[in-house]
Each structure stands twice: as C-alpha cells, then as structure tokens.
N, CA and C atoms as an extended XYZ file, in Angstrom:
495
Properties=species:S:1:pos:R:3:atomname:S:1:resname:S:1:resid:I:1 pbc="F F F"
N       -56.301      -42.008      -56.311 N   MET     1
C       -57.613      -41.614      -55.825 CA  MET     1
C       -58.275      -40.740      -56.885 C   MET     1
N       -59.489      -41.071      -57.284 N   PRO     2
C       -60.164      -40.307      -58.329 CA  PRO     2
C       -60.630      -38.937      -57.796 C   PRO     2
N       -60.752      -37.976      -58.690 N   PHE     3
C       -61.196      -36.625      -58.378 CA  PHE     3
C       -62.692      -36.652      -58.041 C   PHE     3
N       -63.104      -36.150      -56.879 N   PRO     4
C       -64.534      -36.179      -56.525 CA  PRO     4
C       -65.355      -35.314      -57.487 C   PRO     4
N       -66.444      -35.880      -57.985 N   LYS     5
C       -67.271      -35.180      -58.965 CA  LYS     5
C       -68.061      -34.028      -58.335 C   LYS     5
N       -68.369      -34.099      -57.064 N   LYS     6
C       -69.172      -33.066      -56.411 CA  LYS     6
C       -68.326      -31.901      -55.906 C   LYS     6
N       -67.018      -32.020      -55.911 N   LEU     7
C       -66.149      -30.963      -55.395 CA  LEU     7
C       -66.332      -29.644      -56.135 C   LEU     7
N       -66.341      -29.606      -57.468 N   PRO     8
C       -66.514      -28.316      -58.154 CA  PRO     8
C       -67.840      -27.638      -57.814 C   PRO     8
N       -68.926      -28.387      -57.716 N   SER     9
C       -70.210      -27.763      -57.398 CA  SER     9
C       -70.243      -27.294      -55.945 C   SER     9
N       -69.628      -28.045      -55.029 N   ALA    10
C       -69.562      -27.620      -53.630 CA  ALA    10
C       -68.712      -26.365      -53.488 C   ALA    10
N       -67.598      -26.308      -54.209 N   LEU    11
C       -66.722      -25.143      -54.175 CA  LEU    11
C       -67.436      -23.922      -54.758 C   LEU    11
N       -68.161      -24.109      -55.828 N   ALA    12
C       -68.904      -23.011      -56.442 CA  ALA    12
C       -69.958      -22.478      -55.478 C   ALA    12
N       -70.683      -23.358      -54.789 N   PHE    13
C       -71.682      -22.932      -53.810 CA  PHE    13
C       -71.024      -22.134      -52.693 C   PHE    13
N       -69.897      -22.589      -52.203 N   PHE    14
C       -69.175      -21.907      -51.126 CA  PHE    14
C       -68.761      -20.506      -51.560 C   PHE    14
N       -68.192      -20.390      -52.744 N   LEU    15
C       -67.720      -19.097      -53.222 CA  LEU    15
C       -68.869      -18.133      -53.487 C   LEU    15
N       -69.978      -18.627      -53.976 N   ILE    16
C       -71.139      -17.784      -54.231 CA  ILE    16
C       -71.745      -17.294      -52.923 C   ILE    16
N       -71.726      -18.105      -51.887 N   SER    17
C       -72.364      -17.746      -50.628 CA  SER    17
C       -71.508      -16.826      -49.750 C   SER    17
N       -70.243      -16.629      -50.070 N   LEU    18
C       -69.384      -15.775      -49.250 CA  LEU    18
C       -69.932      -14.363      -49.058 C   LEU    18
N       -70.364      -13.653      -50.095 N   PRO    19
C       -70.871      -12.303      -49.888 CA  PRO    19
C       -72.084      -12.246      -48.963 C   PRO    19
N       -72.883      -13.302      -48.935 N   VAL    20
C       -74.050      -13.333      -48.064 CA  VAL    20
C       -73.632      -13.266      -46.600 C   VAL    20
N       -72.530      -13.886      -46.240 N   PHE    21
C       -72.091      -13.939      -44.856 CA  PHE    21
C       -71.035      -12.887      -44.518 C   PHE    21
N       -70.634      -12.087      -45.478 N   ALA    22
C       -69.530      -11.146      -45.281 CA  ALA    22
C       -69.818      -10.117      -44.198 C   ALA    22
N       -71.062       -9.683      -43.995 N   GLY    23
C       -71.384       -8.658      -43.018 CA  GLY    23
C       -71.799       -9.182      -41.656 C   GLY    23
N       -71.648      -10.440      -41.419 N   GLU    24
C       -72.096      -11.027      -40.161 CA  GLU    24
C       -71.247      -10.595      -38.971 C   GLU    24
N       -69.975      -10.383      -39.176 N   ILE    25
C       -69.058       -9.940      -38.118 CA  ILE    25
C       -68.371       -8.675      -38.622 C   ILE    25
N       -68.377       -7.631      -37.797 N   ILE    26
C       -67.713       -6.392      -38.204 CA  ILE    26
C       -66.679       -6.007      -37.157 C   ILE    26
N       -65.698       -5.272      -37.599 N   THR    27
C       -64.677       -4.746      -36.705 CA  THR    27
C       -64.875       -3.243      -36.611 C   THR    27
N       -64.891       -2.738      -35.390 N   VAL    28
C       -65.127       -1.321      -35.165 CA  VAL    28
C       -63.967       -0.742      -34.364 C   VAL    28
N       -63.478        0.409      -34.782 N   LYS    29
C       -62.440        1.094      -34.023 CA  LYS    29
C       -63.124        2.089      -33.101 C   LYS    29
N       -62.657        2.122      -31.855 N   ASN    30
C       -63.256        2.956      -30.836 CA  ASN    30
C       -62.160        3.590      -30.002 C   ASN    30
N       -62.469        4.684      -29.352 N   ILE    31
C       -61.481        5.353      -28.517 CA  ILE    31
C       -61.269        4.573      -27.222 C   ILE    31
N       -60.016        4.461      -26.822 N   GLY    32
C       -59.677        3.784      -25.580 CA  GLY    32
C       -59.730        4.729      -24.392 C   GLY    32
N       -59.744        4.161      -23.201 N   MET    33
C       -59.864        4.940      -21.981 CA  MET    33
C       -58.724        5.929      -21.792 C   MET    33
N       -57.489        5.497      -22.034 N   ASP    34
C       -56.342        6.378      -21.795 CA  ASP    34
C       -56.385        7.613      -22.678 C   ASP    34
N       -56.660        7.438      -23.951 N   LEU    35
C       -56.727        8.571      -24.862 CA  LEU    35
C       -57.919        9.461      -24.525 C   LEU    35
N       -59.050        8.860      -24.199 N   ALA    36
C       -60.239        9.639      -23.819 CA  ALA    36
C       -59.944       10.489      -22.583 C   ALA    36
N       -59.330        9.893      -21.591 N   ARG    37
C       -58.972       10.620      -20.365 CA  ARG    37
C       -58.037       11.784      -20.671 C   ARG    37
N       -57.031       11.524      -21.496 N   ASP    38
C       -56.041       12.557      -21.812 CA  ASP    38
C       -56.661       13.699      -22.619 C   ASP    38
N       -57.580       13.388      -23.520 N   LEU    39
C       -58.253       14.443      -24.283 CA  LEU    39
C       -59.111       15.319      -23.376 C   LEU    39
N       -59.874       14.709      -22.485 N   ALA    40
C       -60.690       15.487      -21.544 CA  ALA    40
C       -59.804       16.379      -20.687 C   ALA    40
N       -58.718       15.828      -20.204 N   ASN    41
C       -57.789       16.583      -19.360 CA  ASN    41
C       -57.189       17.767      -20.127 C   ASN    41
N       -56.752       17.531      -21.349 N   GLN    42
C       -56.142       18.600      -22.144 CA  GLN    42
C       -57.150       19.704      -22.466 C   GLN    42
N       -58.395       19.357      -22.691 N   ALA    43
C       -59.420       20.362      -22.965 CA  ALA    43
C       -59.654       21.243      -21.744 C   ALA    43
N       -59.767       20.627      -20.584 N   VAL    44
C       -59.960       21.391      -19.348 CA  VAL    44
C       -58.754       22.290      -19.089 C   VAL    44
N       -57.558       21.752      -19.281 N   LEU    45
C       -56.349       22.550      -19.057 CA  LEU    45
C       -56.238       23.709      -20.051 C   LEU    45
N       -56.659       23.497      -21.294 N   ALA    46
C       -56.616       24.567      -22.298 CA  ALA    46
C       -57.527       25.721      -21.891 C   ALA    46
N       -58.714       25.393      -21.387 N   CYS    47
C       -59.623       26.456      -20.952 CA  CYS    47
C       -59.132       27.096      -19.653 C   CYS    47
N       -58.586       26.305      -18.769 N   ARG    48
C       -58.052       26.844      -17.516 CA  ARG    48
C       -56.958       27.870      -17.811 C   ARG    48
N       -56.116       27.590      -18.797 N   ALA    49
C       -55.042       28.519      -19.171 CA  ALA    49
C       -55.598       29.855      -19.662 C   ALA    49
N       -56.848       29.848      -20.154 N   LYS    50
C       -57.502       31.080      -20.599 CA  LYS    50
C       -58.318       31.720      -19.482 C   LYS    50
N       -58.327       31.073      -18.315 N   GLY    51
C       -59.061       31.618      -17.176 CA  GLY    51
C       -60.480       31.124      -17.028 C   GLY    51
N       -60.836       30.019      -17.691 N   TYR    52
C       -62.199       29.503      -17.638 CA  TYR    52
C       -62.240       28.125      -16.987 C   TYR    52
N       -63.230       27.910      -16.177 N   GLN    53
C       -63.471       26.629      -15.519 CA  GLN    53
C       -64.540       25.893      -16.323 C   GLN    53
N       -64.189       24.759      -16.893 N   VAL    54
C       -65.106       24.029      -17.774 CA  VAL    54
C       -65.139       22.545      -17.422 C   VAL    54
N       -66.041       21.869      -18.083 N   SER    55
C       -66.090       20.408      -18.053 CA  SER    55
C       -65.844       19.909      -19.471 C   SER    55
N       -65.264       18.719      -19.546 N   ALA    56
C       -65.034       18.072      -20.837 CA  ALA    56
C       -65.465       16.616      -20.729 C   ALA    56
N       -66.133       16.154      -21.768 N   VAL    57
C       -66.603       14.774      -21.822 CA  VAL    57
C       -66.175       14.168      -23.148 C   VAL    57
N       -65.710       12.936      -23.098 N   VAL    58
C       -65.379       12.183      -24.309 CA  VAL    58
C       -66.287       10.960      -24.347 C   VAL    58
N       -66.923       10.760      -25.510 N   VAL    59
C       -67.762        9.584      -25.734 CA  VAL    59
C       -67.157        8.774      -26.871 C   VAL    59
N       -67.456        7.485      -26.884 N   ASP    60
C       -66.967        6.652      -27.981 CA  ASP    60
C       -67.891        6.812      -29.181 C   ASP    60
N       -67.608        6.090      -30.240 N   ARG    61
C       -68.353        6.265      -31.488 CA  ARG    61
C       -69.825        5.871      -31.378 C   ARG    61
N       -70.196        5.195      -30.291 N   SER    62
C       -71.597        4.831      -30.058 CA  SER    62
C       -72.277        5.757      -29.055 C   SER    62
N       -71.548        6.745      -28.568 N   GLY    63
C       -72.113        7.682      -27.597 CA  GLY    63
C       -71.978        7.233      -26.159 C   GLY    63
N       -71.212        6.186      -25.918 N   ASN    64
C       -70.988        5.731      -24.543 CA  ASN    64
C       -69.934        6.604      -23.882 C   ASN    64
N       -70.190        6.991      -22.655 N   LEU    65
C       -69.262        7.831      -21.904 CA  LEU    65
C       -67.945        7.096      -21.679 C   LEU    65
N       -66.835        7.727      -22.057 N   ARG    66
C       -65.498        7.149      -21.863 CA  ARG    66
C       -64.707        7.919      -20.828 C   ARG    66
N       -64.875        9.252      -20.774 N   ALA    67
C       -64.154       10.060      -19.788 CA  ALA    67
C       -64.921       11.353      -19.561 C   ALA    67
N       -64.919       11.802      -18.319 N   SER    68
C       -65.513       13.101      -18.006 CA  SER    68
C       -64.670       13.758      -16.926 C   SER    68
N       -64.537       15.063      -17.056 N   LEU    69
C       -63.699       15.804      -16.130 CA  LEU    69
C       -64.307       17.182      -15.938 C   LEU    69
N       -64.505       17.571      -14.680 N   ARG    70
C       -65.035       18.886      -14.345 CA  ARG    70
C       -63.982       19.625      -13.546 C   ARG    70
N       -63.586       20.806      -14.032 N   ASP    71
C       -62.606       21.600      -13.309 CA  ASP    71
C       -63.200       22.009      -11.959 C   ASP    71
N       -62.351       22.398      -11.045 N   ASP    72
C       -62.738       22.631       -9.651 CA  ASP    72
C       -63.962       23.530       -9.480 C   ASP    72
N       -64.027       24.612      -10.218 N   LEU    73
C       -65.119       25.569      -10.036 CA  LEU    73
C       -66.129       25.569      -11.177 C   LEU    73
N       -66.047       24.613      -12.058 N   ALA    74
C       -67.017       24.527      -13.158 CA  ALA    74
C       -68.378       24.120      -12.608 C   ALA    74
N       -69.413       24.649      -13.206 N   ALA    75
C       -70.775       24.325      -12.782 CA  ALA    75
C       -71.056       22.840      -12.992 C   ALA    75
N       -71.806       22.258      -12.084 N   SER    76
C       -72.073       20.817      -12.164 CA  SER    76
C       -72.832       20.446      -13.430 C   SER    76
N       -73.746       21.300      -13.895 N   PHE    77
C       -74.521       20.986      -15.100 CA  PHE    77
C       -73.684       21.036      -16.372 C   PHE    77
N       -72.472       21.602      -16.278 N   SER    78
C       -71.632       21.661      -17.480 CA  SER    78
C       -71.194       20.263      -17.932 C   SER    78
N       -71.182       19.306      -17.023 N   LEU    79
C       -70.879       17.919      -17.418 CA  LEU    79
C       -71.942       17.376      -18.364 C   LEU    79
N       -73.206       17.577      -18.010 N   GLU    80
C       -74.289       17.092      -18.865 CA  GLU    80
C       -74.276       17.794      -20.221 C   GLU    80
N       -74.066       19.099      -20.215 N   ILE    81
C       -74.049       19.842      -21.475 CA  ILE    81
C       -72.882       19.377      -22.344 C   ILE    81
N       -71.727       19.135      -21.718 N   SER    82
C       -70.566       18.632      -22.474 CA  SER    82
C       -70.886       17.313      -23.153 C   SER    82
N       -71.524       16.415      -22.428 N   GLN    83
C       -71.856       15.115      -23.011 CA  GLN    83
C       -72.874       15.263      -24.130 C   GLN    83
N       -73.833       16.136      -23.956 N   ARG    84
C       -74.837       16.345      -25.003 CA  ARG    84
C       -74.203       16.952      -26.256 C   ARG    84
N       -73.200       17.835      -26.069 N   LYS    85
C       -72.482       18.398      -27.217 CA  LYS    85
C       -71.695       17.305      -27.950 C   LYS    85
N       -71.026       16.448      -27.196 N   ALA    86
C       -70.275       15.349      -27.813 CA  ALA    86
C       -71.214       14.429      -28.592 C   ALA    86
N       -72.354       14.094      -27.997 N   ASN    87
C       -73.334       13.251      -28.686 CA  ASN    87
C       -73.847       13.915      -29.960 C   ASN    87
N       -74.033       15.233      -29.906 N   MET    88
C       -74.516       15.960      -31.078 CA  MET    88
C       -73.488       15.902      -32.199 C   MET    88
N       -72.208       16.022      -31.856 N   ALA    89
C       -71.159       15.922      -32.879 CA  ALA    89
C       -71.213       14.560      -33.559 C   ALA    89
N       -71.424       13.498      -32.787 N   LEU    90
C       -71.557       12.162      -33.382 CA  LEU    90
C       -72.769       12.093      -34.294 C   LEU    90
N       -73.885       12.579      -33.801 N   PHE    91
C       -75.139       12.544      -34.554 CA  PHE    91
C       -75.005       13.315      -35.859 C   PHE    91
N       -74.401       14.507      -35.787 N   ALA    92
C       -74.291       15.375      -36.957 CA  ALA    92
C       -73.193       14.932      -37.917 C   ALA    92
N       -72.182       14.251      -37.392 N   GLY    93
C       -71.057       13.851      -38.230 CA  GLY    93
C       -70.097       14.991      -38.505 C   GLY    93
N       -70.275       16.089      -37.804 N   THR    94
C       -69.415       17.259      -37.967 CA  THR    94
C       -69.369       18.005      -36.636 C   THR    94
N       -68.551       19.055      -36.553 N   ASN    95
C       -68.521       19.785      -35.293 CA  ASN    95
C       -69.848       20.511      -35.094 C   ASN    95
N       -70.197       20.712      -33.844 N   THR    96
C       -71.523       21.233      -33.536 CA  THR    96
C       -71.705       22.680      -33.969 C   THR    96
N       -70.627       23.444      -34.017 N   GLY    97
C       -70.733       24.822      -34.491 CA  GLY    97
C       -71.139       24.879      -35.950 C   GLY    97
N       -70.515       24.048      -36.770 N   ALA    98
C       -70.852       23.999      -38.198 CA  ALA    98
C       -72.277       23.490      -38.393 C   ALA    98
N       -72.668       22.501      -37.606 N   PHE    99
C       -74.017       21.957      -37.719 CA  PHE    99
C       -75.048       23.007      -37.320 C   PHE    99
N       -74.783       23.720      -36.229 N   LYS   100
C       -75.702       24.756      -35.761 CA  LYS   100
C       -75.911       25.815      -36.834 C   LYS   100
N       -74.829       26.197      -37.480 N   LYS   101
C       -74.903       27.219      -38.529 CA  LYS   101
C       -75.664       26.711      -39.747 C   LYS   101
N       -75.412       25.460      -40.127 N   ALA   102
C       -76.023       24.906      -41.334 CA  ALA   102
C       -77.471       24.470      -41.143 C   ALA   102
N       -77.837       24.056      -39.936 N   ARG   103
C       -79.164       23.453      -39.723 CA  ARG   103
C       -79.963       24.144      -38.625 C   ARG   103
N       -79.981       25.454      -38.658 N   GLY   104
C       -80.792       26.202      -37.705 CA  GLY   104
C       -82.263       25.860      -37.799 C   GLY   104
N       -82.683       25.329      -38.944 N   ASP   105
C       -84.089       24.993      -39.156 CA  ASP   105
C       -84.580       23.868      -38.246 C   ASP   105
N       -83.703       22.960      -37.851 N   ILE   106
C       -84.143       21.840      -37.002 CA  ILE   106
C       -83.569       21.909      -35.590 C   ILE   106
N       -82.848       22.966      -35.303 N   ARG   107
C       -82.217       23.102      -33.984 CA  ARG   107
C       -83.220       22.986      -32.823 C   ARG   107
N       -84.339       23.709      -32.848 N   PRO   108
C       -85.255       23.615      -31.701 CA  PRO   108
C       -85.749       22.192      -31.439 C   PRO   108
N       -86.015       21.452      -32.504 N   GLU   109
C       -86.507       20.092      -32.335 CA  GLU   109
C       -85.429       19.175      -31.754 C   GLU   109
N       -84.205       19.315      -32.235 N   LEU   110
C       -83.118       18.457      -31.754 CA  LEU   110
C       -82.793       18.715      -30.290 C   LEU   110
N       -82.956       19.941      -29.835 N   ASN   111
C       -82.665       20.260      -28.439 CA  ASN   111
C       -83.637       19.584      -27.478 C   ASN   111
N       -84.724       19.042      -27.994 N   HIS   112
C       -85.684       18.342      -27.141 CA  HIS   112
C       -85.443       16.834      -27.103 C   HIS   112
N       -84.465       16.359      -27.842 N   ILE   113
C       -84.136       14.933      -27.831 CA  ILE   113
C       -83.147       14.679      -26.702 C   ILE   113
N       -83.462       13.731      -25.858 N   ALA   114
C       -82.602       13.422      -24.711 CA  ALA   114
C       -81.196       13.092      -25.182 C   ALA   114
N       -80.207       13.723      -24.567 N   GLY   115
C       -78.811       13.429      -24.863 CA  GLY   115
C       -78.190       14.283      -25.944 C   GLY   115
N       -78.977       15.164      -26.585 N   LEU   116
C       -78.447       16.021      -27.648 CA  LEU   116
C       -78.671       17.486      -27.303 C   LEU   116
N       -77.763       18.333      -27.761 N   ILE   117
C       -77.962       19.780      -27.690 CA  ILE   117
C       -77.160       20.416      -28.822 C   ILE   117
N       -77.800       21.350      -29.517 N   VAL   118
C       -77.138       22.012      -30.636 CA  VAL   118
C       -76.505       23.304      -30.124 C   VAL   118
N       -75.266       23.184      -29.681 N   MET   119
C       -74.474       24.315      -29.202 CA  MET   119
C       -73.037       24.081      -29.631 C   MET   119
N       -72.285       25.139      -29.814 N   ARG   120
C       -70.872       24.989      -30.162 CA  ARG   120
C       -70.117       24.357      -29.002 C   ARG   120
N       -69.070       23.599      -29.354 N   GLY   121
C       -68.233       22.992      -28.330 CA  GLY   121
C       -68.118       21.489      -28.440 C   GLY   121
N       -68.705       20.880      -29.465 N   GLY   122
C       -68.602       19.439      -29.679 CA  GLY   122
C       -67.858       19.148      -30.972 C   GLY   122
N       -66.852       18.284      -30.898 N   LEU   123
C       -66.045       17.932      -32.066 CA  LEU   123
C       -65.893       16.422      -32.166 C   LEU   123
N       -65.875       15.918      -33.390 N   ASN   124
C       -65.596       14.498      -33.605 CA  ASN   124
C       -64.121       14.229      -33.375 C   ASN   124
N       -63.822       13.023      -32.944 N   ILE   125
C       -62.437       12.587      -32.744 CA  ILE   125
C       -62.124       11.582      -33.842 C   ILE   125
N       -61.155       11.938      -34.678 N   MET   126
C       -60.727       11.079      -35.770 CA  MET   126
C       -59.361       10.496      -35.434 C   MET   126
N       -59.208        9.208      -35.668 N   ALA   127
C       -57.928        8.533      -35.415 CA  ALA   127
C       -57.658        7.575      -36.560 C   ALA   127
N       -56.533        7.765      -37.204 N   GLY   128
C       -56.172        6.891      -38.310 CA  GLY   128
C       -57.216        6.846      -39.400 C   GLY   128
N       -57.919        7.961      -39.628 N   GLY   129
C       -58.939        8.024      -40.662 CA  GLY   129
C       -60.304        7.506      -40.240 C   GLY   129
N       -60.459        7.125      -38.987 N   ASN   130
C       -61.729        6.603      -38.476 CA  ASN   130
C       -62.287        7.522      -37.399 C   ASN   130
N       -63.603        7.708      -37.414 N   ARG   131
C       -64.236        8.439      -36.316 CA  ARG   131
C       -64.347        7.476      -35.147 C   ARG   131
N       -63.677        7.798      -34.055 N   VAL   132
C       -63.627        6.894      -32.905 CA  VAL   132
C       -64.399        7.432      -31.708 C   VAL   132
N       -64.917        8.640      -31.819 N   GLY   133
C       -65.657        9.228      -30.717 CA  GLY   133
C       -65.842       10.714      -30.928 C   GLY   133
N       -66.189       11.402      -29.834 N   ALA   134
C       -66.374       12.852      -29.888 CA  ALA   134
C       -66.054       13.437      -28.524 C   ALA   134
N       -65.706       14.721      -28.535 N   ILE   135
C       -65.422       15.455      -27.301 CA  ILE   135
C       -66.352       16.646      -27.227 C   ILE   135
N       -66.846       16.914      -26.035 N   GLY   136
C       -67.677       18.084      -25.790 CA  GLY   136
C       -67.112       18.867      -24.625 C   GLY   136
N       -67.135       20.180      -24.742 N   VAL   137
C       -66.653       21.067      -23.685 CA  VAL   137
C       -67.739       22.086      -23.391 C   VAL   137
N       -67.935       22.400      -22.102 N   SER   138
C       -68.942       23.379      -21.708 CA  SER   138
C       -68.490       24.100      -20.447 C   SER   138
N       -68.878       25.368      -20.352 N   GLY   139
C       -68.619       26.136      -19.141 CA  GLY   139
C       -67.965       27.478      -19.382 C   GLY   139
N       -67.324       27.662      -20.524 N   ALA   140
C       -66.729       28.961      -20.842 CA  ALA   140
C       -67.858       29.916      -21.242 C   ALA   140
N       -67.601       31.206      -21.221 N   PRO   141
C       -68.667       32.156      -21.571 CA  PRO   141
C       -68.888       32.279      -23.083 C   PRO   141
N       -69.085       31.174      -23.730 N   GLY   142
C       -69.352       31.156      -25.167 CA  GLY   142
C       -68.909       29.853      -25.777 C   GLY   142
N       -69.721       29.348      -26.685 N   GLY   143
C       -69.409       28.091      -27.348 CA  GLY   143
C       -68.155       28.157      -28.189 C   GLY   143
N       -67.812       29.358      -28.669 N   ASP   144
C       -66.587       29.487      -29.452 CA  ASP   144
C       -65.364       29.171      -28.604 C   ASP   144
N       -65.400       29.551      -27.330 N   ILE   145
C       -64.280       29.253      -26.424 CA  ILE   145
C       -64.271       27.761      -26.084 C   ILE   145
N       -65.448       27.204      -25.812 N   ASP   146
C       -65.542       25.753      -25.558 CA  ASP   146
C       -64.947       24.979      -26.729 C   ASP   146
N       -65.334       25.373      -27.934 N   GLU   147
C       -64.851       24.705      -29.141 CA  GLU   147
C       -63.333       24.840      -29.279 C   GLU   147
N       -62.820       26.026      -28.981 N   ALA   148
C       -61.374       26.251      -29.082 CA  ALA   148
C       -60.612       25.361      -28.102 C   ALA   148
N       -61.169       25.143      -26.923 N   CYS   149
C       -60.505       24.277      -25.936 CA  CYS   149
C       -60.534       22.816      -26.377 C   CYS   149
N       -61.647       22.382      -26.951 N   ALA   150
C       -61.733       21.010      -27.478 CA  ALA   150
C       -60.742       20.836      -28.619 C   ALA   150
N       -60.679       21.836      -29.495 N   LYS   151
C       -59.753       21.787      -30.631 CA  LYS   151
C       -58.303       21.766      -30.148 C   LYS   151
N       -58.003       22.534      -29.105 N   ALA   152
C       -56.642       22.561      -28.554 CA  ALA   152
C       -56.244       21.188      -28.025 C   ALA   152
N       -57.183       20.481      -27.398 N   ALA   153
C       -56.899       19.135      -26.901 CA  ALA   153
C       -56.607       18.186      -28.058 C   ALA   153
N       -57.413       18.258      -29.112 N   LEU   154
C       -57.189       17.398      -30.276 CA  LEU   154
C       -55.845       17.705      -30.938 C   LEU   154
N       -55.493       18.974      -31.008 N   GLU   155
C       -54.207       19.350      -31.600 CA  GLU   155
C       -53.041       18.890      -30.725 C   GLU   155
N       -53.187       19.021      -29.415 N   LYS   156
C       -52.123       18.620      -28.491 CA  LYS   156
C       -51.825       17.122      -28.608 C   LYS   156
N       -52.862       16.330      -28.851 N   LEU   157
C       -52.696       14.873      -28.930 CA  LEU   157
C       -52.807       14.362      -30.370 C   LEU   157
N       -52.598       15.251      -31.329 N   SER   158
C       -52.779       14.890      -32.736 CA  SER   158
C       -51.869       13.758      -33.192 C   SER   158
N       -50.671       13.694      -32.668 N   GLU   159
C       -49.764       12.626      -33.075 CA  GLU   159
C       -50.284       11.269      -32.611 C   GLU   159
N       -50.787       11.208      -31.393 N   ARG   160
C       -51.377        9.942      -30.901 CA  ARG   160
C       -52.589        9.563      -31.727 C   ARG   160
N       -53.385       10.542      -32.110 N   LEU   161
C       -54.569       10.263      -32.911 CA  LEU   161
C       -54.220        9.831      -34.319 C   LEU   161
N       -53.242       10.494      -34.908 N   GLU   162
C       -52.867       10.200      -36.281 CA  GLU   162
C       -52.288        8.796      -36.437 C   GLU   162
N       -51.542        8.366      -35.452 N   PHE   163
C       -50.872        7.065      -35.567 CA  PHE   163
C       -51.526        5.970      -34.744 C   PHE   163
N       -52.775        6.220      -34.312 N   ALA   164
C       -53.501        5.193      -33.560 CA  ALA   164
C       -53.774        3.999      -34.466 C   ALA   164
N       -53.689        2.803      -33.892 N   ASP   165
C       -53.960        1.617      -34.707 CA  ASP   165
C       -55.293        1.013      -34.410 C   ASP   165
C-alpha cells in the first residue's frame, strides 16, 4: 500500500491546531462537602473552647456555599458575615486581615458590594497547592479571634488538606 501524500499535511494541520483547542476543557479542584463540613465544625469548636459562640462558613473556589454552622448561641447574622468574609478572602486572594491592612483605601467601597465584607476572619483554603475555597468565621469579640479560630481549623485538618488529591 503506497504512503498517502496528504497524510503529512493533515498531520501538520492537526498538530498546529492543538494549542487553539487546548483551553476548551479545564479541570478545576474544589473543596468537597465532607472536608468543608469538618472545617466549619473545627472552627466553631476552636472558638467554643475559648468561650465564644461563632458561626463558620466554607465556600468553594467559586464562592458557592459548601458548609455553614452556627453555634447554639451565636447571633443569626454571624452566618451572613462569615460567608461575606470567606468570599472576601477568595476575592482578595489572601486572608482578609492582611487585605484589610494593605488596602484600607478601597475598604469602604468593597463593603458595599453584595457578598463581600472587609473584616478579619476570612482565610483561603489551600489543598495540594491549589486554592479550593475559603473559610469565614464571625461572632467572637474581634476579628483577630475569628481569624485564629479559622486558622485553628485549617491547622487541625492540615494533613487532609496537604494530601488532598
């Protein structure tokens, strides 16, 4: 059977066109329900151990609610504030305390955007080198305490986060 003359040109066209189609399908890593639930629970328990009743919310990397937990005596509005803190961490790409300190110039404007609030207590969730979501905590008498409880949850589950696939 003779070698087809059009094969080299067809192969060249195929290879040249690959980069054009390379971004058509993407794979995204996101936080799962079990880990989100456990992080929210650990954050609430960390604050409870310090004597504070708080709420904790975990959102995925797109800001979709994955888990929310309000301790027995935490104020009902602390759920909304927790979610807004988590969303702010995603938006900022860093913890909300660092963002608040670095970008006080735009804080008032950002606080008027639905779903965001520039207050301490929101941290990104990293797993296997990927940002998979964020956690927000609210209800303690200071954002530094909220942040410490969120950080305690991330540290408690750090092994699961580090080896997540």
